[in-house]
C-alpha positions in Angstrom: -42.1 -42.8 11.1 -38.6 -41.9 12.0 -36.0 -43.8 9.9 -32.4 -42.7 10.3 -30.9 -42.9 6.8 -33.4 -45.6 5.8 -34.7 -45.6 2.3 -38.4 -44.7 2.1 -40.4 -44.0 -0.9 -40.5 -40.3 -1.6 -44.3 -40.3 -1.9 -44.6 -41.9 1.5 -42.3 -39.3 3.0 -44.3 -36.5 1.4 -47.5 -38.0 2.9 -45.8 -38.0 6.3 -44.5 -34.5 5.9 -48.1 -33.4 5.0 -49.3 -34.9 8.2 -47.0 -32.5 10.0 -44.1 -34.7 11.1 -41.0 -32.6 11.2 -38.7 -35.6 11.6 -40.0 -37.0 8.3 -38.9 -33.8 6.4 -35.5 -34.2 8.0 -35.4 -37.8 6.6 -36.5 -36.6 3.2 -33.9 -33.8 3.2 -31.1 -36.2 4.2 -32.1 -38.7 1.5 -32.4 -36.2 -1.3 -30.0 -33.4 -0.5 -26.7 -35.1 -1.7 -28.1 -36.0 -5.1 -29.8 -32.7 -5.6 -26.7 -30.8 -4.6 -24.6 -32.8 -7.1 -27.1 -32.2 -9.9 -27.2 -28.5 -9.3 -23.4 -28.3 -8.8 -23.0 -30.0 -12.2 -25.2 -27.4 -13.8 -23.8 -24.2 -12.2 -20.2 -25.1 -11.4 -19.9 -22.9 -8.3 -20.3 -24.4 -4.8 -21.8 -21.3 -3.2 -24.4 -20.8 -6.0 -25.3 -24.5 -5.9 -25.8 -24.4 -2.1 -28.1 -21.4 -2.4 -30.1 -23.0 -5.2 -30.5 -26.2 -3.2 -31.7 -24.2 -0.1 -34.2 -22.3 -2.3 -35.4 -25.6 -3.8 -36.3 -27.0 -0.4 -37.9 -23.8 0.7 -40.0 -23.8 -2.5 -40.9 -27.4 -1.8 -42.1 -26.6 1.7 -44.0 -23.5 0.5 -45.8 -25.6 -2.1 -47.2 -28.1 0.4 -50.7 -27.5 1.6 -49.8 -27.4 5.3 
């Protein structure tokens, strides 16, 4: 399931990610990163801090998956 910038349900993407499809994580990342970055930036007010928190969030997400 490789959809360039297509909108997929997040649950469907997580299912695909759990099946080990790297390209589906890339789709999930592209679809959610902008909104997450804006949210975090609105809370912390510093671009560098927001970027680090967003990266940490995605790493925590990956670490939490039963892969």
